[in-house]
C-alpha positions in Angstrom: 107.5 152.2 40.4 107.2 148.3 38.8 105.4 145.6 40.1 106.6 142.4 38.7 103.9 140.2 36.9 104.5 136.3 36.8 103.0 134.7 33.8 103.4 130.4 32.7 102.6 130.0 28.7 104.2 126.1 28.1 105.9 125.2 31.2 107.6 129.1 30.6 107.9 131.2 33.3 108.1 135.0 31.4 108.8 137.9 34.3 106.7 141.0 33.0 107.6 144.6 34.3 104.9 147.2 34.4 104.1 150.2 36.5 101.9 149.7 39.2 98.6 150.8 38.7 99.1 149.4 34.5 99.1 146.3 37.4 96.2 146.1 38.3 94.5 146.8 35.4 96.8 144.4 33.8 96.1 141.2 36.3 92.3 141.5 35.9 93.4 141.2 32.0 94.8 138.9 31.9 92.4 136.2 35.3 89.8 136.7 32.5 91.6 135.9 29.0 94.1 133.3 30.7 94.4 133.4 34.3 97.3 134.3 35.2 97.7 131.2 38.2 97.5 128.8 35.0 99.4 127.4 32.8 98.2 128.5 29.6 98.7 127.0 26.3 99.5 129.0 23.4 96.3 128.7 21.6 95.0 130.9 24.7 97.9 133.2 24.1 97.1 133.1 20.5 93.2 133.7 21.2 93.4 136.5 24.1 96.1 137.9 21.9 92.8 138.0 19.1 89.8 139.4 21.4 92.3 142.1 22.0 93.5 143.1 19.2 89.4 142.9 18.0 88.4 145.4 20.9 91.2 148.1 20.0 90.0 148.3 16.0 86.5 148.7 17.2 87.6 151.7 19.6 89.1 152.6 17.1 86.7 152.3 14.2 84.0 154.2 17.3 86.9 156.8 18.0 87.5 157.5 14.2 83.0 157.8 14.0 83.5 160.3 16.6 86.1 161.9 14.9 84.9 162.2 11.2 80.6 163.4 13.2 83.3 166.4 15.7 84.7 167.6 12.5 81.5 167.5 10.3 79.3 169.8 13.0 82.3 171.9 13.0 
């Protein structure tokens, strides 16, 4: 089942349909990054995008390190 999340960025509304379970997580993340009930500007969106990509980068590095450790132990 999908759930609609509405964002307002630069006075433009955007409706996004996502899985219901993911919607709960996404709502929390959006609220932390720039607020779901406010009219965000492009600068906040870009900052949130960069922040999330940095988190993904760090997680990828951790996974790569763990994978290497497992391979080395075999």
